[in-house]
C-alpha positions in Angstrom: 64.5 112.8 74.3 66.3 110.6 71.8 64.3 110.7 68.5 66.3 108.0 66.7 64.3 105.9 64.2 64.6 102.1 64.3 62.9 99.5 62.2 61.7 97.7 65.3 60.2 100.6 67.1 58.0 103.5 66.1 59.7 106.6 67.4 58.0 109.9 67.7 58.1 111.9 64.5 57.0 115.3 65.9 56.1 117.0 69.1 52.4 116.1 68.6 53.2 112.4 68.6 52.7 111.8 64.9 53.8 108.1 64.6 56.2 106.9 61.9 54.0 104.0 61.3 51.3 106.5 60.2 53.8 108.0 57.8 54.6 104.7 56.2 50.9 103.9 55.9 50.2 107.0 53.7 50.9 105.3 50.5 54.6 104.3 50.6 53.8 100.6 50.3 52.3 101.3 46.9 55.5 101.3 44.8 54.2 102.5 41.5 57.2 104.5 40.4 57.4 106.8 37.5 60.7 107.9 36.0 61.9 111.3 34.6 61.9 111.4 30.8 65.3 113.2 30.9 66.9 110.6 33.2 69.0 108.9 30.7 70.6 112.1 29.6 71.9 112.8 33.1 75.0 111.3 34.6 75.3 112.8 38.0 71.7 113.3 39.3 68.6 111.1 38.8 65.2 110.9 40.3 62.1 108.8 40.4 58.7 109.5 42.0 57.2 107.3 44.7 53.6 108.2 45.0 53.7 111.9 45.6 57.3 112.1 46.7 60.3 112.7 44.3 63.5 110.9 45.4 66.5 112.7 44.0 69.7 110.7 43.9 73.3 112.0 43.7 75.8 109.8 42.0 79.1 111.2 40.7 80.3 108.7 38.1 83.7 106.9 38.5 84.2 108.3 42.0 83.9 107.0 45.5 82.4 110.3 46.7 79.9 112.8 45.4 81.2 116.3 44.7 79.2 119.4 43.9 80.7 120.0 40.4 79.3 122.2 37.6 77.8 119.2 36.0 76.1 118.0 39.2 74.8 121.5 39.9 73.4 121.9 36.4 71.6 118.6 36.5 70.4 119.2 40.1 68.9 122.5 39.1 67.2 120.9 36.1 65.8 118.1 38.3 64.5 120.6 40.9 62.7 122.6 38.1 61.0 119.4 36.9 59.9 118.5 40.4 58.5 122.0 41.1 56.7 121.9 37.7 55.1 118.5 38.4 51.8 119.0 40.2 51.7 115.3 41.2 54.8 115.8 43.3 54.1 117.2 46.8 57.6 116.9 48.4 61.1 115.6 47.7 64.0 113.6 49.3 67.6 114.2 48.5 69.8 111.1 49.0 73.0 109.6 47.7 73.4 106.4 45.7 76.9 106.0 47.1 77.4 104.3 50.5 79.5 106.6 52.8 79.0 109.8 50.9 76.1 112.2 50.7 78.0 115.1 49.2 81.7 115.5 50.3 82.0 119.1 49.2 82.3 121.3 46.1 84.6 120.3 43.3 87.9 122.1 44.1 89.0 122.0 40.5 85.9 124.1 39.6 87.4 126.8 41.9 91.0 126.5 40.9 90.0 126.8 37.2 88.9 130.3 37.7 91.4 133.0 36.8 89.9 136.0 38.7 88.1 136.6 42.0 85.1 137.8 40.0 84.7 134.4 38.4 84.8 132.7 41.8 82.4 135.2 43.2 80.0 134.4 40.3 80.3 130.6 41.2 79.4 131.5 44.8 76.4 133.6 43.8 75.1 130.8 41.5 75.3 128.4 44.4 73.5 130.8 46.7 70.7 131.2 44.2 70.3 127.4 43.8 70.2 126.8 47.5 67.9 129.7 48.1 65.4 128.1 45.7 65.5 125.0 47.9 65.1 127.0 51.1 62.1 128.9 49.6 60.6 125.8 47.9 56.8 125.5 48.3 57.3 121.7 48.3 59.1 120.4 51.4 62.5 118.9 50.8 64.2 116.4 53.1 67.9 115.7 53.1 68.6 112.0 53.8 72.2 111.9 54.9 74.4 108.9 55.0 78.2 109.3 55.0 80.2 112.5 54.5 78.1 115.7 54.3 80.8 118.3 54.1 81.3 121.8 52.7 78.9 122.4 49.8 77.2 119.2 50.8 76.3 120.6 54.2 75.2 123.8 52.6 72.7 121.8 50.5 71.5 119.9 53.5 70.9 123.0 55.7 69.0 124.7 52.9 66.5 121.8 53.1 63.5 121.8 55.4 64.3 118.7 57.3 67.4 116.5 57.8 67.6 112.8 58.6 70.9 111.1 59.1 72.2 107.6 59.8 73.8 107.2 63.2 77.1 105.6 62.2 80.8 106.5 62.2 80.8 107.3 58.5 78.2 110.0 58.7 79.9 113.2 59.5 78.9 116.8 58.9 81.2 119.8 58.7 82.5 123.0 57.1 86.1 122.2 56.2 86.5 125.2 53.8 88.7 127.1 56.3 91.3 124.3 55.9 91.5 125.3 52.2 91.8 129.0 53.0 88.2 129.5 52.0 84.8 130.1 53.6 81.3 128.5 53.0 80.3 130.2 49.8 76.7 129.1 49.1 74.9 130.7 52.0 76.4 128.5 54.7 77.8 131.5 56.7 74.3 132.9 56.9 72.2 129.8 57.6 74.5 128.0 60.0 74.5 130.6 62.8 70.7 130.8 62.7 70.4 127.0 62.9 72.9 126.0 65.6 73.6 129.4 67.2 76.5 131.8 66.8 79.1 130.1 69.1 78.5 126.6 67.6 78.6 128.0 64.1 81.9 129.8 64.7 83.4 126.7 66.2 82.4 124.7 63.1 83.5 127.2 60.5 86.7 128.4 62.2 88.1 124.9 63.0 86.7 122.8 60.1 86.1 120.0 62.6 83.8 117.1 61.7 80.6 116.6 63.6 79.2 113.1 64.1 75.5 112.5 63.6 74.5 112.1 67.2 76.3 115.4 68.1 74.7 117.1 65.1 71.3 116.0 66.4 71.9 117.6 69.8 73.1 120.8 68.1 70.0 121.1 65.9 71.9 120.4 62.7 70.0 117.2 62.2 66.3 116.6 63.0 66.2 112.8 63.1 68.6 109.9 63.4 68.2 106.5 61.8 70.1 103.4 63.2 72.1 101.5 60.6 70.9 98.0 59.7 73.0 94.9 59.9 73.7 92.3 57.1 70.9 90.6 55.2 70.3 89.6 51.7 72.2 92.8 50.7 75.2 94.3 52.4 74.6 96.4 55.5 75.3 99.8 53.8 72.9 99.1 50.9 70.2 98.0 53.4 70.8 101.1 55.5 70.5 103.5 52.5 67.2 101.8 51.4 65.8 102.1 54.9 67.0 105.7 55.2 65.2 106.4 52.0 62.1 104.7 53.2 62.1 106.8 56.4 62.9 110.0 54.6 60.0 109.5 52.1 57.7 109.0 55.0 58.8 112.3 56.7 58.6 114.2 53.4 55.1 113.0 52.9 54.3 114.0 56.5 55.7 117.5 56.0 53.6 118.0 52.8 50.5 116.8 54.6 51.2 119.0 57.6 51.2 116.0 59.9 55.0 116.5 60.6 56.3 119.9 61.6 59.7 121.2 60.5 59.7 123.5 63.5 62.3 122.5 66.0 61.8 122.7 69.7 64.6 124.3 71.6 65.7 123.7 75.2 65.9 126.5 77.8 69.7 126.9 77.4 69.3 127.4 73.7 66.5 129.8 74.1 68.5 131.9 76.5 71.5 131.8 74.2 69.4 132.9 71.2 68.0 135.7 73.2 71.4 136.9 74.2 72.8 136.6 70.7 69.9 138.8 69.5 71.4 141.7 71.6 73.9 143.8 69.5 76.3 144.4 72.4 76.4 140.7 73.3 77.2 139.8 69.6 79.9 142.5 69.6 81.5 140.9 72.6 81.4 137.5 70.9 83.0 138.9 67.7 85.7 140.6 69.8 86.5 137.4 71.7 86.6 135.2 68.6 88.7 137.7 66.7 91.2 137.9 69.5 91.5 134.1 69.7 91.9 133.8 65.9 94.6 136.4 65.9 96.4 134.6 68.7 96.3 131.2 67.0 97.0 132.3 63.4 99.1 135.4 64.0 97.3 136.9 61.1 98.9 134.5 58.7 95.6 132.9 57.6 93.1 135.4 56.2 90.1 133.0 55.9 89.1 132.8 59.7 88.9 136.6 59.9 86.9 136.8 56.7 84.4 134.2 58.1 83.9 136.4 61.2 83.4 139.5 58.9 80.9 137.7 56.7 78.8 136.3 59.6 78.9 139.8 61.3 77.6 141.4 58.1 74.6 139.1 57.8 73.6 139.3 61.4 74.1 143.1 61.8 73.2 144.4 58.3 70.7 141.9 57.0 70.4 138.9 54.7 71.2 140.6 51.4 74.3 142.2 52.7 75.4 138.9 54.3 75.0 137.0 51.0 76.8 139.7 49.0 79.7 139.9 51.5 80.0 136.1 51.5 80.3 135.7 47.7 82.7 138.6 47.4 85.0 137.3 50.2 84.8 133.8 48.8 86.1 135.2 45.5 88.8 137.2 47.2 90.1 134.3 49.3 90.3 131.9 46.4 92.9 134.1 44.8 95.1 134.5 47.9 98.5 132.7 48.1 97.4 131.1 51.3 94.4 129.4 49.8 96.4 128.3 46.8 99.0 126.8 49.1 96.4 125.0 51.2 94.6 123.7 48.1 97.9 122.5 46.7 98.5 120.6 50.0 95.0 119.0 49.6 95.8 117.9 46.1 99.2 116.6 47.3 97.5 114.6 50.1 95.2 113.0 47.6 98.1 112.1 45.3 100.1 110.7 48.2 97.2 108.4 49.3 97.6 106.4 46.1 100.0 103.6 45.5 102.1 104.6 42.5 103.8 101.2 42.5 100.6 99.3 41.9 99.0 96.4 43.7 101.6 94.2 45.6 101.7 90.5 44.9 100.8 89.7 48.5 98.7 91.6 51.0 100.4 92.2 54.3 98.0 90.5 56.7 100.4 89.8 59.6 102.9 92.4 60.7 105.7 91.9 63.2 107.2 94.9 65.1 110.6 94.7 66.7 110.9 97.1 69.7 108.0 98.0 72.0 109.1 101.6 72.6 107.3 104.8 71.8 107.7 104.3 68.1 107.3 100.5 68.0 104.1 100.5 70.1 102.8 103.4 67.9 103.4 101.4 64.8 101.7 98.4 66.3 98.6 100.5 67.3 98.0 102.0 63.9 98.4 98.5 62.3 96.3 96.4 64.6 93.4 98.9 64.6 93.3 98.7 60.8 92.8 94.9 60.8 96.3 93.6 60.6 97.3 90.8 62.9 100.3 92.3 64.8 103.1 90.8 66.7 104.9 93.2 69.1 108.3 91.9 70.3 110.7 93.4 72.8 113.7 92.0 74.7 112.4 92.7 78.2 109.1 92.2 79.9 109.3 95.7 81.3 109.6 97.2 77.8 106.8 94.9 76.5 104.5 95.9 79.3 105.1 99.6 78.5 104.4 99.1 74.9 101.2 97.1 75.5 100.0 99.9 77.9 100.6 102.5 75.2 98.6 100.6 72.6 95.8 100.1 75.1 95.8 103.8 76.2 95.7 104.9 72.6 92.7 102.7 71.7 91.0 103.5 75.0 91.2 107.1 74.1 89.1 106.4 71.1 86.5 104.7 73.4 86.4 107.8 75.5 85.8 109.9 72.4 83.1 107.4 71.4 84.8 106.5 68.1 85.2 102.9 69.4 83.1 100.8 71.7 84.9 98.9 74.5 83.9 95.7 72.7 85.6 96.9 69.5 88.7 97.9 71.4 89.0 94.5 73.0 88.4 92.8 69.6 91.2 94.9 68.1 93.6 94.1 71.0 92.9 90.4 70.6 94.7 90.6 67.2 97.9 91.8 68.8 100.4 89.3 70.3 103.1 90.6 72.6 106.2 88.4 73.2 109.9 88.2 74.0 110.8 85.7 71.3 110.4 85.2 67.5 107.7 82.6 67.8 105.0 83.2 65.1 107.3 85.1 62.8 106.9 82.3 60.2 103.5 83.9 59.5 104.8 87.5 59.2 104.4 89.2 55.8 106.4 92.2 57.0 108.8 92.9 59.9 109.3 96.5 60.9 112.2 97.2 63.3 111.8 100.2 65.6 114.9 99.6 67.8 117.5 102.1 69.0 119.0 104.3 66.3 122.3 102.4 66.1 123.5 100.7 63.0 124.9 97.7 65.0 121.6 97.0 66.7 119.7 97.3 63.5 122.2 94.8 61.9 121.8 92.5 64.8 118.0 92.2 64.5 118.1 91.9 60.7 120.6 89.1 60.9 118.5 87.4 63.5 115.3 87.3 61.6 117.0 86.4 58.4 119.4 83.8 59.9 116.5 81.7 61.0 115.2 81.8 57.4 118.7 80.9 56.1 118.9 77.9 58.4 115.5 76.9 57.2 116.5 77.0 53.6 119.6 74.9 54.3 117.6 72.4 56.2 114.9 72.3 53.5 117.5 71.1 50.9 118.3 68.2 53.2 114.7 67.2 54.1 114.4 64.6 51.3 117.3 62.6 53.0 115.1 62.1 56.0 111.9 61.6 54.1 110.2 64.1 56.3 107.2 66.3 55.6 107.6 70.1 55.3 108.7 71.8 58.5 109.4 68.7 60.5 113.0 67.6 61.3 114.8 65.5 64.0 115.9 67.5 67.0 119.5 66.7 66.6 119.6 67.9 63.0 118.1 71.3 63.8 120.4 71.7 66.8 123.5 71.0 64.7 122.6 74.0 62.4 121.1 76.4 64.9 122.9 75.9 68.1 125.0 79.0 67.7 121.9 81.2 67.4 120.5 82.4 70.7 117.2 83.2 69.0 116.5 79.5 68.1 112.9 78.5 69.1 111.6 74.9 68.9 108.3 73.5 69.8 108.1 69.9 70.9 105.5 67.9 69.0 105.3 64.1 69.0 109.1 63.8 69.4 109.8 66.3 66.6 110.7 70.0 66.4 109.4 72.6 64.1 111.6 75.7 63.4 110.1 79.1 63.4 111.0 81.1 60.3 110.1 84.3 58.4 108.7 83.2 55.0 110.7 84.0 51.8 108.3 86.8 50.8 108.6 88.6 54.2 109.7 92.2 53.9 112.1 93.8 56.4 111.5 97.5 57.0 113.6 99.8 59.1 112.0 102.7 61.0 114.9 105.1 61.0 115.1 108.9 60.5 118.7 109.2 59.2 120.7 105.9 58.9 121.1 105.0 55.2 119.0 102.0 54.3 121.7 100.6 52.0 124.0 100.4 55.1 121.3 98.6 57.0 120.7 96.2 54.1 124.4 95.5 53.7 124.1 92.5 56.0 120.9 91.2 54.4 120.8 88.0 52.3 117.7 89.5 50.5 118.5 93.3 50.0 115.6 93.5 47.5 113.2 92.8 50.5 114.7 95.6 52.7 113.2 99.1 52.7 113.0 102.1 55.0 109.7 103.2 56.7 110.2 106.4 58.6 107.3 107.1 60.9 106.7 110.3 62.7 105.9 110.6 66.4 103.3 110.3 67.9 102.6 107.6 65.3 98.9 107.5 65.9 98.5 111.2 65.3 101.1 112.2 62.7 99.9 111.6 59.2 103.2 111.3 57.3 105.1 108.2 56.4 108.4 108.6 54.6 109.3 105.4 52.6 112.9 105.0 51.5 114.1 102.8 48.7 117.6 101.7 47.7 118.8 100.7 44.2 118.2 97.1 45.2 114.7 97.5 46.6 112.2 95.7 44.4 109.1 97.4 43.1 107.0 94.8 44.8 108.6 95.5 48.1 108.0 99.2 47.6 104.4 98.5 46.6 103.9 96.5 49.8 105.4 99.1 52.0 103.2 101.9 50.5 100.1 99.6 50.8 100.8 99.1 54.5 101.2 102.8 55.0 98.0 103.6 53.2 96.2 100.9 55.2 97.5 102.5 58.4 95.9 105.8 57.2 99.2 107.5 56.4 100.0 110.1 53.7 103.0 108.4 52.0 106.0 110.0 50.3 108.6 107.8 48.7 112.2 109.0 48.5 115.6 107.6 47.5 118.2 106.5 50.0 120.8 108.8 51.4 122.0 110.3 54.7 118.9 111.9 56.4 116.8 110.9 53.4 114.6 114.0 52.7 112.9 115.1 55.9 115.7 114.8 58.4 118.2 116.1 55.8 116.3 119.4 55.6 116.8 119.9 59.3 120.6 119.6 59.3 121.7 122.9 58.0 119.0 124.7 60.0 119.9 122.9 63.2 123.3 124.5 62.8 121.7 127.9 61.9 119.6 128.3 65.0 122.6 127.7 67.2 124.6 130.4 65.5 122.0 133.0 66.3 121.8 132.1 69.9 125.5 131.7 70.7 126.4 135.3 71.6 126.8 135.4 75.4 123.9 137.5 76.6 123.0 136.7 80.2 119.6 135.1 80.6 117.1 137.0 82.6 114.7 134.9 84.6 111.8 135.9 82.5 108.4 134.2 83.2 106.4 133.3 80.2 103.2 131.4 79.8 103.2 129.1 76.8 100.3 127.1 75.5 102.2 124.3 73.8 100.7 121.8 71.4 102.8 118.8 70.6 102.6 118.9 66.9 105.4 117.4 65.0 108.2 115.0 65.9 110.3 112.6 63.9 111.2 109.0 64.6 113.0 107.0 65.7 113.6 107.4 69.3 116.7 107.4 71.4 116.6 105.4 74.6 115.7 107.1 77.9 118.1 107.5 80.8 117.0 104.2 82.3 116.8 102.1 79.2 119.1 100.3 76.8 116.7 97.8 75.3 115.1 97.6 71.9 113.2 100.8 71.5 112.5 101.2 75.2 111.9 104.7 76.5 111.1 106.3 79.7 107.6 107.8 79.7 108.8 111.4 79.6 111.1 111.0 76.6 110.2 112.3 73.2 111.4 111.0 69.8 114.3 111.9 67.5 114.1 115.2 65.7 111.5 117.8 65.1 110.6 120.4 62.6 112.9 122.9 60.9 112.8 125.7 63.3 115.0 123.8 65.7 117.7 124.1 63.1 118.0 127.8 63.7 118.9 127.1 67.3 122.7 126.9 67.2 123.0 130.0 65.0 120.5 132.0 67.1 122.3 131.2 70.3 125.6 132.4 69.1 124.4 135.7 67.9 122.8 136.7 71.2 119.1 136.2 70.8 117.5 134.5 73.8 115.3 131.5 73.4 112.1 133.5 74.1 112.9 135.8 71.2 113.8 132.9 68.9 110.5 131.2 69.7 108.6 134.4 68.9 110.5 134.9 65.6 109.9 131.4 64.4 106.3 131.1 65.3 105.6 134.6 63.8 106.7 133.1 60.4 104.2 130.3 60.7 106.0 127.4 62.4 103.6 125.8 65.0 106.2 125.7 67.8 109.1 127.9 68.7 112.6 126.7 67.9 114.0 126.7 71.4 110.9 125.2 72.9 111.0 122.4 70.4 114.6 121.6 71.1 113.7 121.2 74.8 110.8 119.0 73.8 112.8 116.8 71.5 115.8 116.6 73.7 119.2 118.4 73.5 121.0 115.0 73.4 119.0 113.9 70.4 119.6 117.2 68.6 123.3 116.7 69.1 123.2 113.2 67.7 121.4 114.4 64.5 123.8 117.4 64.0 126.9 115.2 64.4 125.7 112.5 62.0 124.6 114.8 59.2 127.6 117.0 59.7 129.9 114.0 59.0 127.9 113.2 55.9 127.7 116.7 54.4 130.6 118.6 55.8 130.9 122.3 55.8 127.7 122.9 53.9 125.9 121.8 57.1 127.9 124.1 59.3 126.8 127.0 61.5 127.0 127.3 65.2 129.3 125.2 67.4 127.9 121.8 68.2 130.0 122.1 71.4 127.1 124.2 72.8 124.7 121.3 72.7 127.4 118.9 73.9 128.1 121.0 77.0 124.4 121.3 77.7 124.2 117.5 77.7 127.2 117.3 80.1 125.4 119.7 82.4 122.2 117.6 82.3 120.3 120.3 80.5 118.5 117.8 78.2 115.2 119.7 77.9 111.8 119.0 79.3 112.5 115.3 80.2 115.3 116.5 82.6 113.4 119.5 83.9 115.9 121.9 82.5 117.0 122.9 79.0 116.7 126.4 77.7 113.8 126.7 80.1 113.0 125.4 83.6 110.1 122.9 83.6 108.0 122.0 86.7 105.2 119.4 86.5 101.8 121.1 86.6 103.3 124.6 86.2 102.5 126.5 83.0 104.7 129.5 83.6 108.2 128.7 82.5 111.3 130.7 83.2 114.5 130.8 81.2 117.3 128.6 82.6 119.9 131.0 84.1 122.3 128.1 84.2 122.8 128.6 80.5 124.7 131.9 81.1 128.0 130.1 81.8 127.6 127.8 78.9 126.8 130.5 76.4 129.8 132.5 77.6 132.1 129.8 76.3 130.6 129.9 72.8 130.5 133.6 72.1 130.5 134.7 68.4 130.6 138.2 67.0 127.2 139.4 65.9 126.6 140.3 62.2 124.2 143.2 62.5 123.6 143.4 58.7 121.9 140.0 58.7 120.4 139.8 62.2 117.0 141.5 61.9 114.0 139.4 62.7 113.2 139.2 59.0 116.8 138.1 58.3 116.7 135.4 60.9 113.4 134.1 59.5 114.8 134.1 55.9 118.0 132.4 57.0 115.9 129.6 58.4 113.7 129.4 55.3 116.3 129.8 52.6 118.5 127.1 54.0 115.5 124.8 54.3 114.3 125.6 50.7 117.8 125.3 49.3 118.3 121.9 50.9 114.9 120.7 49.7 115.7 121.8 46.2 119.1 120.0 46.5 117.2 116.8 47.3 115.1 117.2 44.2 118.2 118.0 42.1 120.0 114.9 43.3 117.0 112.6 42.8 116.3 112.0 46.5 112.9 113.4 45.8 111.1 112.4 42.6 108.8 115.4 42.5 108.1 118.7 44.3 104.6 117.6 45.4 106.1 115.0 47.8 108.6 117.5 48.9 105.9 119.9 50.0 103.9 117.2 51.7 106.9 115.9 53.6 107.9 119.3 54.8 104.5 120.3 56.0 103.2 117.1 57.5 106.5 115.8 58.8 108.5 118.9 59.7 105.9 121.6 60.4 106.8 123.9 57.5 104.1 126.6 57.6 101.0 125.2 55.8 100.1 128.7 54.7 103.2 128.7 52.6 102.3 125.3 51.0 105.7 123.7 51.4 109.2 124.7 50.3 108.6 124.3 46.6 105.3 126.2 46.5 106.9 128.9 48.6 109.7 129.2 46.1 107.2 129.7 43.4 105.2 132.3 45.2 108.1 134.2 46.8 110.1 133.9 43.6 113.2 131.8 42.9 115.2 134.9 42.0 114.3 136.6 45.2 115.4 133.5 47.2 118.7 133.3 45.4 119.3 137.0 46.1 118.7 136.3 49.8 121.0 133.3 49.7 123.7 135.4 48.0 123.4 138.1 50.6 123.9 135.6 53.4 126.6 133.7 51.5 128.6 136.9 51.4 128.6 136.9 55.2 128.7 133.2 56.1 130.1 131.4 53.0 129.2 128.2 51.3 126.5 127.3 53.8 124.2 129.6 51.8 125.4 128.8 48.3 122.3 128.3 46.2 122.0 124.9 44.5 122.0 124.7 40.7 118.2 123.9 40.5 117.3 127.1 42.3 119.7 129.0 40.0 118.1 127.5 37.0 114.7 128.7 38.2 116.0 132.1 39.1 117.4 132.5 35.6 114.1 131.4 33.9 111.3 133.6 35.4 108.6 131.5 33.9 109.9 128.3 35.3 107.9 127.0 38.3 108.0 123.9 40.5 104.2 123.8 40.3 102.8 124.7 36.9 
């Protein structure tokens, strides 16, 4: 049954009904504490003794989380030696002094500082020895977990004899090393399978997923749960940690006195599973199945998952010593791979992009107004209201508003189903969102984000509307003294004389007076656009310093990236406010300068043309059936309206947003050179892109791809050339718009996974036949044409100052465009592949296709200086 511990009830502590009240009565109330003599010399780990129990506290200074650094490890080992040498101490508790963090993992800088795999292997072996001492300790050690217990932190916890965790959302356990291209390196690969079983261990280590405390209890990863406490004299988190410590001390004392057993009872299913896993031929089948799935999902581009399987296999099949040795050696090997360096670079980039480089804004954005209740607008509203911001969602039609409200509810209700929210919390969040058809309440808005149709005239219209009300207000304010009125109250006739020409005028009758709704002077206007220059949008603004671009990626509630665009007139405080809003929404934020396509969309332009050129040789499509497991990973905002809509941001339910990741830009080129969509998909995913190029075009919408290609082609000319845009235009005319229309490059049927190629494309492709260029049409050439044009354009953005640094360029490309994470982004890829080699490739393709492959000056500079790197 449920063995949670509460302050009001005495739950069972063991199978033999040892009561927690008895644990507490064994001396805990006698608080005669003694303190370590070396305490003041330590900065990361401290301890005191409560009766016969040592309470060890982790507390990394000047940090919100604890990390297992060299300093912490050294102090921890020192403390453990003192505890083991103290005969008065019979048991110990490990706990954090930081609310929300037990140990969040090993210090990554400790790993990246190593120059050789041997140095990293030694780090691993030192960690293994330290945790083996805990595991073999004659004095029971209890891990009291509150907050993040990840990576090295989990390895510490599972080396202990007992684990108690708080049952709250902040308490998560996991092995995220694989996300950094590594594996658990302090014995985790050997202990975890024995603790939770082989299938569950593989699931944790190969996915890096976080496990909540209640789930961890069911898996056998945690022995006891403690309910968090509410507010009192101290904050809830502080009270909960004190109570967790109290409970853990009681259990530690019980373990030492043999009144609590560390032996875990297992259910019938677990016993059967353990028995099966003990059979060599069963394990071999599990290894084979897991390896096959890993190869299918990673295409061999990520070495860490396969190494994890190898290490676990070595320990189970060849014994403990072999397992630990294999773990440490492979940990060292992986740390030196380009893939791990790329993924660690992305981690550091994420950390950097979660800080506000513009400082603290003058005002906090507490009320946010969103114009347009379409896919993007509703998504922006959802990620805002669920982070505590009062949110106004406005649309021009009730139908559009209803659709947007339903999307927000569905998104939050999904969290309820996953038990990350309660239904009460969902309803409380929704109560902070107001949905309306007018501008009422905008006088309280600190920021307005427009998410209307991607048309400059519509964006000008809504900007004029919200600002015109404010302008009228300012004009009226100058005349108020003539009427002797209080602030905001004016005669009906006077308001009407100024505002009659504005259809968006709103007046509330109150005691014969009218009050005019306005946006306050400090209110920021942000445009959610993927390509329209912000300075063009701001051209009609009376306050251009308050106008900024905020380019969200769809689906907004799942995509991490937010691209913020500043103009020469955008004030620093406006930028600071926009970044602060993005960070509050949980986004990874990059800030770029204004220009056509900004950074992310601009990188797609030349490649959108490149894909088409490959595909535009007329080779009849065979009706080939293929089964595709498609994960909707990466799409850009804003949206185009669906076939039945024309309102602000309104979409039909099957429509997907603006553009997608860079593989789609190979489409035109690929088509013209006779490679069918199935082959283009295979080539692009083999390089590391999450979704095939042709599939993605269908998902995004052929009409949308056409729109992007035309706009950026006008802005950048021949350099963005490639295949004929006429191919996409004819597809649009024929109604081959992609998945939303049931036909694109493939045929789509609801509920049918097997897709066939659209034979109706034969006639279209016949009209756009191009001669093939065999010398540059191998699979590798096609991949490199995709990547070199992407990297070249990214470098051009850095050269022109659109990007301020390569870190944000890498983050934007990976988290916004789906650039292969194993390559770390275009700039890290340029460093690892070599700028000279990239330039050589570009020159090779330039000789065939001309200026579209001419390398930018920045790449040439790096190619001519071998020691020059984007990431030092």
